[in-house]
N, C-alpha and C positions, 0 to 999 in steps of 0.2 A: 585550612579548609580540607575536609576529608575527601578522599577519592570516592566518586559515585559509582554505584553498581549499575550496569546498563539495564535499561527498562525492559529490553527485549528478552532477557534471560528469565524464563519462568521456573527454573529449577529451584528447589528448596536450598537454602544456604545453611550449612552446618557450622556451628561455632563451638570452640573448645570449651566455653563456659556455659553451654546450654545442653540439655539432654539430647543426645543424638538418637536418631530413629534406628530402631533395631532392624535386623534383616527381615524378620517376619512382618514388622509394621510397614517397611518400605515395599515389600511384596504386595501387601494388601492395598497400599496406596496406588502402586503401579497398576494393579489389577482393576481397581475401581476409578482410575483417574478420569476416564471419559464417561462415567455413569453418574446417575443421581446418588448412588450409594456413597460416592466420594464426599458429598456434602454431609452425609450422615456421619462419616468418620471424622470430618473436621469438627462437627458439633461436639464430639467427645473431648475435644481439646479446648473448648471455650474457656477463656480466662476471665470474662466479665469486663474487660477493658475494650473500648470501641476499636481503637486503632489495631490492636493485635488480632482481635476476632475478625475484623473486616479484611485485613490484609493476608489472612490465610487463604482467601479465595482468589480466583483468577481476577486480574492478570498477574498479580504479584506472586502468589503461591508461597508465601513465607510460612512454611509448614514443616515442622511444628513451629509455633510462634517464637520469635527471637526474644531473648532477655535483654538485648542491648538497644538503647534508643537510637544509636547511630544507624543501625540497619534500616529503620523506618524513615529516618531523615533523608538518607541518601536515595532510597527508592522513590520517595514522594517528590523530592526536589527534581530528579530527572523526569519523572512522569509529568509534573506540573509544567515545567518548561516546554516539554514536547507538546502538551495539549494546547498551551497558549500560542506557541509558534505555528501550529497547524490550524488555529482558530476553531478548535473543537471543544473549547471549554464551555460547559453548560452550567445551569443552575444547580443541578445535582452534584456536579463536580465541585462547585463552590461550597455547598453545604458539607460535602465530604471532607474537603481539605481543611475547612475551618474547624470541624470537629476533631480532625487529626491534630491540627495545630494546638488546640486547647489541651488535648491529651498529652502531647509531647512537652508542652511547657510545664504541665503539672506532673511530669513523670516521677519526680522524686517525692512528691507530696503523698503518694500512696504507700510509701515504704517498700521495703524489699519483700518480694513474694517469690513463689516458685517460678513465676513467669517474668519477673522483672528484677533487675539489679540496679542499684543507684548509679547515677551518672552525673558527676559534679562538673563535668567539662562545660566551659563557656563558649566553645567554638561554634556551637549551633545557634547562638543567639542572633548572629547576623542573618542566618537563613530564616529564622522565625520572623525577623523584621522585613526580610525581602519578599516573602510570600504575599502578604497583604498589599505591598507596594506594586508587585508585579500584577496582581489581580486588578488593582485600581487603574494602572496604566492600560491594561487590556480593556477595561470598561470604557475608558475615555476614547481609546482608539475605535472601539466598536460603535460608540455614539457618533464619532466623527465619520466613520464609514457609512453609517446609516443616514446621516445628514447629507453626505455627498451623494449617496444613492437616491435619496429623496429629491435632491436638487436636480440630478440628472433626469429622473423620471418626470419631474415637473417641467424641465426644459424640453424634454421629448414631447410631453403632452402639449405644451404651448406651441411647439413647432408643428405638431400634427394638427392642432386647432387652427393655426394660421394657414396651413395648407388647405384645410377644409374650407375656411372662409374665402381664400383666394379662388378655390374651385367653384364655390357658389357664385362669387362675383363674376367669374369668367362665364359661367353658364347664363347668368343674368344678362351680361353683355351680348352674348350670342343670341339669346332670346329676343332682346331689343332689336338687334340687327335683322333677325328673321321677320319680326313684326313690321319694321320699316319697309323691308323688301315686299312683304305681302301687301301693305297699304299702297305702296307705289304701284304694284302690279294692278291692284283693284282700280286705282285712279286712272291708270292708263287704259284699262278696259272700258271704264265708264265714260270718261271725258276725253280720251285720246290725248291727254295732256300730262306730261311728266311733272311731278312735284319738284320745284326748284328750291335751292337754298339761296337766301338773300343775305346781303351784308348791309351794314349801316351806310346810309346815303343812297341806296337803290330806290328807284321809283317803281311803285306797284299800284295795281288797281284792285279795289274791293268791289266785287260784283254783288249787286243787290238782288235778292231773290225776286222772282217775277211777281209773287203775291204781294210784296211790300213796295213795289216801285211806285204805284199810284199814291200810296199813303206817304212815302218818303220824298216823292217828287224827283226821282232820278234813278238811272240804271246802274250807275257805278260812281265810285269816288276815287280819284287819284291821290295817292299819299306817298310820303317818303319814309323809309325805314329809319327810325331815330335810334333804336337800340335793339340788339339781338339778345334775347333773354334765355334763361335755362329752359330745357324741355321743348326746344324747337319753337318757342313763341317769339313774336315780334311786337315791339312798341312802335306805333305808327303816328305820324303827324301830317296834318293837312294845312291849308292856308289859314284855317280858323283856329288851329291849336292842336294839342295832342289828344288823340282818341282815348276815351276812358276804359276801353276794353282791349285785350291783347288778341292777336290773331295767329293762326298757324299758317304754314306755307301752303297748305291745301286750300286755304280760303283766298289766296292772292294770285294775281297774274303779273308777270313782268311787263314793264312799259319801257320802251326804248327812247321815247321823246324826252325833251328837256322842258322843265317848268320853272321859269324864273321866280314865280311867286312862292315856290316851295323851297327856295334857297335858305330862307330864314323861317323857322317854325316858331310861332308864339308859344309861350309857356302855359297858356290857358288850356285847361282840360275841358274837352267838349265831348258830347255824345255823337254817335253816327248820325242820328236824326238831325241834330242841330247843325252839324257840319254840312249836311246835304242842303238844308234850307238856306244857310248862309251862302253856300256856293251858288244856289239858284238865284239868290237875291242879287249877287254881283255879276250875274250873267254866265255862270258856269264856265269861267275862264280857264279852269283846270281840265276841262273835258277835251278829249282828243277827237277831232272830226274824222268820221269814217265815210263821209259823203263821196259817192262815186260819180256825181254829175257835175263836179266842179263848183259846187255851192251856188247853183244858178236857179234853184227852185225854192218855193216856200217850204218844202218838206225839210230842207236843211236848216238846222239850228243856227249854223254860222250865218246863213243868209238872213235869217230873221233878226239876229243880233246886229248885223251890219246895216240893216235897213230899217231899224227901229225908228229913226228920226223921220225917214220918208213916210213911214206908216202913220206916224203922229200927224204930220202935215196934211196928208191925204184925208185923215179923219176930220181935221179942223175945217178943211175946205168943203168937205161934204156937209158938215153941219151948217156952215155959213150959207151954202147954196140952198139948202133946204129951207132955211129961215127966210131967204129972199123970195 
């Protein structure tokens, strides 16, 4: 393996078997080294071979062009490894190195000229095989790095999206809590009654609107909470069965009394109207007495129910006496 010339050395290399630069020529080169005229001087040395003409320019400055193939192999090998290690290898670099590689492999096919001498050495073949392999490995690593970067960006995007969704859910929960508080305050102002939360087995009363009491035949219906549903709704059951509609806590009132006939709720589904009518037919046994006179007057429904037999007897006696 030949020793490689350092890539950082931009000075022309003089070889004993190539024409050396005269003092006057070097003076001209030094004078125009930093000007556009330097390129014009290089153009006067064009060989017609890509690698020699290209590498007379910066950063290699192999000027005048070398006659030996090894000069270009050593410089290009060092340059290629440096570009790949720093991840600075571009598509232009790929095109350049492949053209140079083709030129180096065909070096002896052009015959000897004033700018080239034959080189029968086989020591560079390993380098010629190594360059495409190095570039292939670089491409695979670049693809792998790009995939990893894409995955990281995707994970970051997913994490950010999850954070946004969690923020939206949190805002929604806070809004629901504010709405519940607002409704609670409104109900307190209107009815002076705080909305309670009920559990399965609690006794509650459904108040019938005043305009529907005469039609439905009752002021309220005592029920038991059968199930607590999502959205703050309750499934209610009465002595006649399970009501076919669901109620919110704002529609209910808590009842402290016990009702033995509500211990077992029939599986039959009934409407509120039907439940009230059945309740009235059996004597409204589920209603809670609020009489303040001790149930001693006809105005009390409890008195009327307890004295129904007496009333019937009195009516019969009245009819009999009238007939006599």
